[in-house]
Phi, psi and omega in degrees: 000123183291141181269146178261007182264170177292159187271002179283120190232160170254185192274013178301143181298338177238029175054056189278346182238122174227157179228162170105346182231133175269150181305326180295330179299321179291319183293330183274355184272133181239131174277127184291160182300144179286138178255107182305335181292346178274348176295148183294147174283150175297148182274089179229157185301322183292341179261000179296141183308318181297320181291319178294320181292322180294317181295320180294319180296316178300316177300315179298320177296316181300317181296327179294315177301315183297321182293320179298315180294317180295322178297320179296318181294321179296322179288330176282345183058015176207141182265095185288165180298322181297311180291321177294326176296316181295316182299319179295317179298319181290317178297324179296336181252022178293317181237149172298145179280074185289346183304326187288342181253010177296147178243126179268113178256115180266123172272113191228151179162182177289159178298140174087007180269353178094031180299312182291321177297321178294321178296319175309306187288327173299318177295335176085014176244159175278110172061045172282339186289119194283356185235015188267161164095149174082159179296336177265002180302131181203130178273101183274334187226142173295128183241126185252129179245128180219163180287140180289161175298156180295336182259018179294139187272336181238152181286337183225135177206163180213144174241115183266122182252125182254159174291160178286175186295318181299314177298319183294319177298319178297317178296317177301315177303318180293318177300314182296319180296318181296319178299312183297319180297318182290316180298323174299315180294320184292330177272005181074358181295328182298313180289327178297319180294320179296318180295321180295322180294318184287313182063028187215142187290344184280002180242057177297129183275072179277151183298130178253102187301318182296316176297315180296323177297315178300311181299319184290320179299315181293325177295311179302316179298314182294317181295320175300314183295316181296317181296318181296314186289324190239029186290349178280349182260145184303321184293342184232028184293335174207180183297321180296319179294321178301314181296318177299317179295315185293336179294331180254010183267137178246107184290351178262000180264114183298329177297330178273323182278336180303311179301320180296320178299321179293323180292321177295321179297324177296319178297314180300316182296320185277324184275321186084187180261341182226127176236121179260129183233132178237147179206156181272341182224163177296317183298323176296319178296316181298321182297316182286338180272351189305315179301336184267000183233339185195168175288136178215139179308311182270083190260020178290134179262125187298134178087003178223172177262014184279150170227092183199173179237097184278021184302331181295339180258008178277123180283312179196151173245123184253110180260137176256117185228137180279110182211138183295326179291333179280327182293341179283354180108011177272136168250109186263129184241121175268112191260150171302159182290132179287343177250022183295146175290336175281106185296329178293335176289319180299315181298314180296318178302314183288329176290321179296323184297344182296338182263004186283143170264326177225134180252121177261106181279128183248132177205155179292146182291332184294128180053033182297329183288333182259007183282117179291327182295314178298315179299318180300314180300317179293319178295319179296314181295320183293320182294329187259339181234002173075181187292335179270358186248024183227134164226156182243131176238115178261116183268172177053044177292349181264359187250159172072024181270064178287324177209176183247030179292128181087352179275132180263111180264148171275160184298324180297323181289321177298316182296315179298319179296324177299313182298315179300319181296322178292312181297324180295320177300314177302315183297318180294321175301315182294326179296315178295320179297313180299320182297319178293319182295325181289324179294328182281334181283127181243331189247324189279098182292324179300314180295318177302318180295320179294325179292323175302312180300315180298318179297318180300318180291321179295320179293325175296317180294326179299313183296322178296319180295316181296320179295319181297318175297318176302319181292324178293318180295319180297312182300319180293320180291324178299314182296317180298315181295320183295315183295319180299314180298316183295317179294318181293318178298319180296320177292319183293323183261000180065048171116350181290149179263154183231114172292123179242133177232122177258120189233160173234104181289323182295319183288321179295321181299330176296321177292323182292329182267347187088158183207162177283143189295330180276359178222070182287163174298150184286336180253147174291164181301316182292325186281348170294340176081349182293308179308317178297317178296317181294318180297323181291312180297319182297333181277348185304312183280002191302317183299305182293328180293316179295322178296319179296315180297320178297316179298322181294320187275345182250280184299311183297316181286326176299315180297316180297311183296322178297318179296318178293328176292331174298320179295332183279340187235056180284128178211165182286152172206122180287351183260021183300316181297322180293315183294312181294325177295321179292324176295319181292323180296318178296321178297318178295320178297322178297317179298321180296318179301310184298312180303312182298316183290329178280320182281337184267278182306322181296322179295323177295319182294319179296322177293324178294318176299316179302315183292316181301314182291323176296323180293325180281339184300318180297320179296319180299316182295316180303313180296323179292318176302317177300316181293322178293324177293330177290328184280350185297331185275357183266168182286163188296317184295316177292324176305311181297322176296316183293321181298317181297319179287330175298324178295322186272006179232045179297118187253026183266132178237092181297150180282090184261095184245127174229138183285122178272005174285352183305303182287337175294322175295322179294315182302314180297314182299313181294320178302318178302320179295323175293318179300324178302314181297320178300310182297319180294319178295321182286331184264355180275115184289344182275357182250128176274113183256030175274174174062223185292333180292327174295320176296320178299316177299322176295325181290334179297322177297324179286329177293330174302317179297324177296318179298316181298319182293316179296322177293323178298313179303312183291333178292320177294321181291326178297321178299317180295321182289323177293324179293325175294324176296318177301315177304313179298333181282331191242358184240177180246129178183182183298332182250009179292151184280302195291308185306323181294319180285325178292327179299324179297321179292319180293320179297325178292320182292327185297324183265018183294148174244142182282128177270124178066227182270356179291139180287154177295328181297316180294322178296321180295317181296318179296318178300317180300312180299313182298318181296321179293321184263008180299153180294336178238033178284190188293325179290320178294317180293334177301308183287333176296315180293324176298315183296317179295320178297316177301316178297316179299316179299314182295322179293322176296313177298321178301314182296314181299315183294318182299318181293318178296312181295319176299324177293319178297318179291330174296321177295320179300312182294326175295320176297318178297318181294323178290316180295333183252013182303136180261005180234134184238132179276110185251023177291151181308315183294319181291321178296318178297316180297316180295324179294316178295319182295319181294321177301317182290325177298313180300314178297319180294319179297322178290319178291323174300320182289325184275319190246316189279318181238070184288000000 
């Protein structure tokens, strides 16, 4: 530990006497706040100096072209179609389209593990996370953080996205139903009604703790949501008032539910589905977002006459924050807790995870290896995102070090701790000696002052030695926990590796805020783990980002420069009709290729999916019947609870395989059609391919690369969409397939009446069996919905691809028309503009060759 005292020393073996610095000098010194932007960038291609220099140079060249065209438009005092088209093309290529390579990283885990605090520190700001902190801190809404646009006028902004009116009404009805069910159960009316239905002694209504806990959690969630949404009304002014109102409320009475529906519609009408909020500071942004994230006394929504907190209806909050980790293409999402007592939070968390590219599982480091919850989260993330889509973050690595049982130390660490213990003993002895010497000294003020300075230095040294021992213990525990997690994960996934980061948010936060020199953080900056975690997350989009930059600097810019060169070399061509006809033919052929590849192979793939799911349907039904037969012997109340959990833990994973070669084949087919046009033009002796026509043929080759790139982008999007369908098939959430269908069977069993002497319990079991194996039961509907979802995704992708390819061919035809134009603008201003533009094109090509693409 570096000393802050002067270097003049006496001959004490542990330098016990120094002069020249007062103890108060040390106490008044403050170490300035750490700037995360000074941390080294990850070593990835997109961060290489040459790549950054090339991107900057390309942007500079683009701006020069824009200025030339804008000056020409200003001089002409009119924006002609020709100039406006050129300006649009140049502006579209000012920046690389990095959005397609962005990586969505979801911070996920149980409530209270420090997800929001971790998000804060990854972003590198003090407290930008709008939902973190305090015993009442709770993430009610999924919050997405991304980098603002380059032309953004404010440093912080947010877009609040709410559910539509239909979904909001459905959620309100569910809240009302959850309240009613719990209140009935709490007053024993729920069990009395079940007993009356059964009329048989074998269904004794004993308390089912698991069922009661489930009902209570849903009631708490519903009551909180209703209070937040309707707090401007007397009946819902606070939680007590809400409970009193719900005790007398009948959720099946339209006369009572109608006014509530109208109130929700009023909120939707005044707030809308998208709210944009801008602010100059984080605190100002948080203040304006409060009603959309939590219950707050001052719940007025700006721009409306409403006084409410509509956070239950918020789908996601998208915040724009200036952070270097976000500039790399990361979209960071702070998710509600998956183990939250508020069940609506859990539902939102699971729904939000469907869009994740990478899932960061967060858990406390204490007993992390034996935590069943963390293992379940890791297994769940691996199944949905594969080996490259999971990371583990162990928080609170600085806490709970009561002993070192189970920690594996290296020999060097043990030796160093022994040395520290010996030195600490000497320091303590010297502190005691100085104390006794100061008590004995009565007259020499100078000596007393020197002893005070010496005591302050010795105590600082003692703290430094204690911190060093602490750091060794923390590092050893981090290493032990990481190795245990990696080994267990490798066995669980049969060979996959797991990146593990052990972090201390509290210690890192001290570096962000600055600290007094005599009270430094107990862990070093590196040992907090945050810099390494941030660097890893920042490097995730690197591969796709570099590919996007490469495409931008080569294909996109080649196409642009060639197009601008066409404007400079306008000439007559008697073959205009032949060239444009061939372009139109190629465009038609490309459309046929897309239609054929989607209508043929895709139908085969859908039929294969149907066959695979039908084959598995019998196995699912057989296993379900076995489980239902096992449940026959249990009591009715327990039976109801198990059935509900059975619905929420559907463990079926259909083999949903779709060939991603589809769009690769389309790219190849469309490229071949463009190549045919090139060959025909070059081999036709009746066509003069000199001048601008030759430039046009060159541009066709670049259009081929555009087609291949667009197909590659849509192929990645198609993969994500199919992954979401798979998630909806195997997970539980508002949009999941199986639980909704299974609920219909369960609801039918709930209202069963016993015929004759048969018990209602037996009837319910029989109805469940019949419902499960029905020809249009939940398993049949599962594969039907999967098939429908696949068809919908394919139709959507077909439309998007057709539109993109059609747009590229429109540009080809426009280039052909310009290359074969029979009329030339020979006005002095036009000639001057073409001359300047051609000079700039030549200069740009040379600069690209010398600087941008060395």
